[in-house]
N, C-alpha and C positions, 0 to 999 in steps of 0.2 A: 282697690278703689277705682275700678274701671267704669267708664260710662256705659250704662245699659239701656239708654233711651228713656229712663224714668227718673232723670236727675231731679233732685230736690234742692239744689243749691239756690240760695236766695241772694239777690243783689238789690242794692238800693238804687232806685231809678229817680234821678233828679226831676224828670218830667212828671211823674205821678206823686212824688214826695213820699214814697213808701217802698218797702221791700217786696220784690216780686220773684217768683220762681223763674229761673233762667230757662227760657225756651226759645231756641233759635228759630228764625223764619223757616228754614228748611229742615225742621226737626223730624219730618217724615223720613228723611234720609239718615237720621240718627246721629251723625257725628260732626257735621260742619258748623263752624261758627265764624262769622266775619267781624273783625274789630278794627277800628280806626282810632288812632290817637294823634292829636295835633302835635307836630314835631317842632323842631328848632327853627328860629328865624336867624339865619346865618350872617350875623354882623358883628359878633363878639363872642368871647368865651362864655360858655354856659355856667351858671352858678348852682350852688347846692340846692336851691329851691327847685330848679328844673330837675335836678337829679332825683329829688324826692318823688316827683311824678313818674319819671321813667323807670325808677326802681320798682315802684308800686305796681305798675302795669306789667313789668317784666315778671314779677312774682305771680300776678294774677294769670297771665297767659301760660306760664310754666305749670301752674297748678291745674288749669283746665286741660292742658295737654297730658299731664300726669294722670288725669281722670279718664283719658281716652278720647277727648274731643280733638278734632282736626281744626285747629285755629289758624286762620289766615290773619296775621297781624300786620296791618299796613300803617306806615307813618310817613307823613309828608315832610318835605324840607322846603321852607319858604326861602327861595334864593333870588327873588326880586321883590323889593319892598321899599317904602319910604326910608326906613331906618338904614337899610343896606346902602341905598343911594347916598344918604346924608353922610354916613360914616366913610364911604369911599371918597367923597368930596373932601372931608376933613383930612384924610390921609393922603390925598392927592393921587389916588389909585383908581383902578377899574372895579366897578361894582361886581361884575361877574367873577373876577379873580378873587375879590374879597369874600364873596359868598362861598366859593369853592374852598378857600383856605379855612374858614370857620366851620364849614360842614365837616371837613376832615378832622379838625380839632374836636368837634363834638363826637364824632364816631370814635375817635381815640379815647376820649373820656369815658364813653359808655362801655367800651371794651374793658377798660381798667376796672370798672364797677361791676363787671359780670352781667351787664345788660346786653343780652344777645338773643332775645326771643323774637325780635322783629323779623317778619317774613320778607318784607320788601320796603325799601325807602323810595319815595317818589318825589322828585324835584318838580316844583311848580313849572319851571320853564320848559320841562319836557312835555307839558300837556297844554300848550297854548292853543292848538286846534280845538281841543275839548272845551277849553274855557270860552273861546269865541263862540262855539256852538251853543253853549248854555246862554250866553248873553243874547245871541240872536233869537233863541226861542223865548226868552223872557220878554224881549221887545215885541215879538209877534203876538204873545199872549196878553200884552198890555200891562205887564208888571214892571216894566222898565221904561225909561225915557232918556232922551239925549239932551245934553246941554251943549250947545255949539261952542267949540273951542275948549271944552273942558273934558267931557267924557259921558259915559252911560251910568245912570243911577237906578237903583231899585226903589220903587215907590211903596213904602211900607203901608200906606193907607189902602192899597189894593189887596194886601194879604191880611184878611180879617183876623187870623189867629196869631199875628205877630205879637210876641210877648208871652206865649204860653209856656215856654221853658223857664223863663226867669220870673214870670208873673208881673212883668212891667214892660213899658215901651220906651222909657227915657233913661238916659245915662245917669250913673251915680259916680261918686268920687273914686270908688275902688275898681271901676271897670277898666278892662284892658283896651282902652281906646288909643292904642299906640299908632294906629294907622288913621290919621285924621282926614276925614272926608268933608272938608268945609267948602261950601260954595253958597254965596248969597242967592244964587239962582235955584237952589234945591226947592222942590215942592214942599217937603216936610223936613223938619230939623233932623229927624232920625234917618233919613234916606242915606244909603251908603253906596259907594262907588263900585261898579262892576268892571268898568274899563276906564283907564285914565289916559288921556292923550299925553304923550311924552313931551317934556320940555327939552331944550337943547342940551345935549350931553348925557341925557338919561337913556337907559336901555329901552329898546322899542321893538315892536313887532307889527307887521302889517295887518290891518283889520278892515272890515267894511266901513268903519268910522274914522279911519286915519291911523297913522302910526301911534302906537301906544303900548300900554302894559296892563296886566290884570290888577284888579282890586284884591285886597287881602282875602275876603271871605269866599269869593268865587273859586279860588284855587282849590280849596278843600273839596267842595261839592263836585267840581269837574273831575278831580282825581278819584273820589269814591264812586262816582257814577261809572267811570271807566272800568274800575276793578270789580265793583259789587253790584252795579245797577242802581235803580232809584231807591232801593231800600236795603238796609243791612242790620246786623244784630246789635252791636255795641259801639258807642262813640265815647272816647275818654279824653280827659284833659284836666287842667287845673281849674279851680273854682272861678278864677278871675276871667276865664274865657266864656263863661255862661252868657254874659251880655257884654257887648252886642254880637260877639263872634259866632257862638253856637246858635243864637237866635237867628242870625242872618243866614246861616247854613240851612236851617229848617225852612225859612221863608223861600230861599232860592230853589231848593230841590223839590219841595212839595208843590211850589207854584209851577215849576217846569213839568213835573211828572203827573201831577194830579193825584198822586198816591200819598197816603199817610198811614203810619208815621214814617218819616225818613229813617229814623233809628228807633229800635224797640227799647233799648236801655241806654240811658245817658249816665255815665259815671264820672264823678269829679273828685279830684284830690284836694285836701286841705292845704293851706299855705304853710310854708316854713317861715317863721317869723324870727325877728331879733328884738328882744325886749318888747314883745307883743306887737311889733310893727312889721308889716309884710316886707319880706326881702325882695328888693327890686333894684334894677340898675338905675332907674330914674331917681330913686331915693339915695343911692350911693352907699347902701348898707349891705351890699351883697358880698359873698365870698365865692369866688370861682371854684369850680370843681378842681381845677388845676392847682390853685393855691392850697386848697384843703388837703389834697393828696401829697403835696410837697412838705406839709408841716410834719414835725416829729411827733410821734405818739409815745407817751410814757408806758404804754402797754404793748404786749406782743401782738395785738389784734391786727395791726396793719391798717393803714388809713382807708383804702378802698372797702375793705371788709367792715370797718367801723361805720362808714357812711351808709353802707347797705343795711346794716343792723339797725342803725338809728331810724332809717326810713321805714323799716318794717315793724319795729316794736311799738309804733303808734298806728292806730287804725288809719287806713288811707284817706278817709274822709275828715279826719280830725287835724287840727293845726299842730305843728311842732314848734316849740319855742326854743331856738338854738342858744346854747350856753356852754361854758366850760364844764359846769356841773353835769350837764346832760352827757357830755363826752366821757367824763370820768365814770359816771354810773354805767354807761354802755360798755366801757372798757372792762370794768370789774365783772359785769355779767358775761362778757365774752370769755374772760379768763376762767370763770366757773365752768362754762361749757367746755373749754379746752381741757381743764383738769379732769372733767368727767370722761371726755373722749379718750384721753390718754390712758385711762384704766382698761380700755378694751383693745390692747393685747391682753385680755384678762386671764387670771388663773381660772381653772375650771370651776371653782366655787363649790359651795355646798349643794345639797340636794333639796333643801327645804326653804326655797326662796320665799320671802314675804311680798314679792312684787307680783302684781297682776297687770302685766303690760297692756292687755286688752282694755282694761278700765281706762288707762291713760289715752290709749289710741282712740277710743270712742269719744272721749271729751275733746280730744284734739281735732278730730274730723268734724265734730259737730260745730266747733268754733269756726273752722274754715268754711263750712257750708253756709254759715250765717254771715253773708256779705264779706267773705274773706277776712274774718276777724283774727288777723295775725297776732295782735297783742294778747288776746285770750289764749290762743294756741301756744304762744311762747310761754305764757304763765304755766300752762299744763306741762310744757317741756321742763320747766324748772321744778315743778312738783315731782315729776318723774326722777329728775336728777337727785333731788333731796332724798326720796325714798330708796332709790337704788344705791346711793352712797351709804346710807345707814346699813342696808343689807350687805353691801360689799365690805364695809369695815368690820362687820360682825362675822364675815366669812360665810354668810348664808345665801349669797347670790348664786342661784343655780346655773349649771352649764347652759341650760336652754335659754335663760334670760341673758346670759353673757353673750349669746349669739344673736338673739332676737332684738335686743336693744340697739346694737350698732346698725342692724339692718333697717330698723325703723328710722333711726337718725339719718341714714343715707337716703331713705325714701323721701323724707320731708325736706331734706336739703336739696333735692332736685329742683325745688321752687324757691326755698328760702335763700340758699346760696351763701350762708355765713357760718355754717357749722364746721365744714371740712375745708374751709378756704385755705388753699396753698399748703395743706398739711404735709404734702410730700417734701416741701422745702424745709419744713421744721422737724423732719424725722430725726430721731436720735442716731448720730453716727455710730458705727459698730464699735469703734475704739472707746467711745464714751460709755456705751452699754457694758462693755467688758470691764471697765474700771469700776462701774457701779456694782457689777456682780461680784468683783473681788472684794469691794468694801462690805457687801452684804455677807459674804463668807466670813470675813473677819469679825463682823458683829455677832454672827451666830456662834463663833468659837470664843467670844469674849475678848478678842484682840481689839479693844476700843481705841487704843492709841493709833494703831495702823488704820483702823476705820476712819478716824478723824483726819488723818493725814490724806487719805484718799478723798474724803469729802472736800478738803481744802483744795486738792488738785483739781477736782471736778469744777469747783467754783471758779478757779482761775481760768479754766477752759470754757467757762460761761454756762455751767449747768448746776442746778440745785437739786439735791436728793431729798425726797419726802418719804419718810418711813411710815408704813401702815401695817395693820395686823395681817394683811394678805401679801405683803411684800413692799417693794419700793416703786416709786414713780420718779421720772426725771422731768424737770421743767427748764426751759430755756430762760436764762437771765437776760433782762433788758437793761441796758445802761442809759441813765438819764444824765445828760451833760449839765442840765440846769443846776443840780445840787450834788452831782457826782454820786448819786445813790444807785443801788442795783435792786431790781425787783424781779421776782419770779413770774414769768408769764406762762 
């Protein structure tokens, strides 16, 4: 599945409201793709709604790289912001130290979730000169104005295409207007701050307009212009950032450069909701990634792997409604995958396999080429598991399939990241394998009492033996303190 310059992968573009063939700006060079995703605002622990977005783009980038594209994945870190300043005041600390602390926590959470595709993180405060440069150019071109004693604002009436991404120009209840830019002296209600003059005790940098700090939206365009220039391929983020944040980015950069579009493809993830209500810190209904990972799981999946699977089994543009039922279903599905993978240290099998792996592969790749449709691709995976299990139980799985199926699973797990999660840690110890072999020998010779005794010994050691027509498999038992039951994972 290497990239050959004639890629037909289609992505849904929020700007055009339709699926388009992915074609990078510098497609003449064949393999380069630039992507920016809005990163963390470092004032608190990230919640699993944030994880949903970052897992989705981690999968997307790894998929593109697996196809042979050279993807530069840039993610910003907002380390100066109203929320950071306010939280530091509440805690009686320094806003810079607070931002560093929660940036570190965010990076640690991402590592645990296997989110490691980012090429470079860029802190806003490392690009103050670039931010000031953009503000100066916007003022010079007449797109910005100064309010004395307050700061510099963008005049949305001067940018005639303001609203083209979201199809509107005014705020709505669900918008991420966390960085409030209120001033009775603004020319238009929707005008937003480019540079804010600092109040006593706030972080500040020297500028032509006095000591101050950047507005929220200008951070991103200054960073992307530094790395990518005035135009790049893909911009990603959650749906709640479409307005006003991404709308403001378009206005700023296209006004400064005179070039459009700023971004060729806009991609947005759906919300992770609780009882159909958006998960957010302001509503107090959020679950931090840290708390989710600390919770005990009744299955052997492991909490980081479980969250990654939940994020990917729903299409990245669709909402996920979080519930205990959703967790249990995901755990059961991961257990099915584990049971299947465990069979491959497989026996050689028969010679007349009923599996046509290429048929499943074609359907799988077609799904992924259709706007990264992971849920359909995962459904194909379970179809493969079902048919291969039937052939395996009948002893008709060929040696070729026995080799090709695990290779295919490893190929797709290079971007899914939930099939072989920490499997080396759950490998069957040699002494357990030997006990199981002894039990199998007793069974074959009709020594069922001895076989049952060894089964009991294995269970005490934490392993369950499953007998099949082709031999035995071993599954790790997971203990549940809640009701003192044991389950095979």
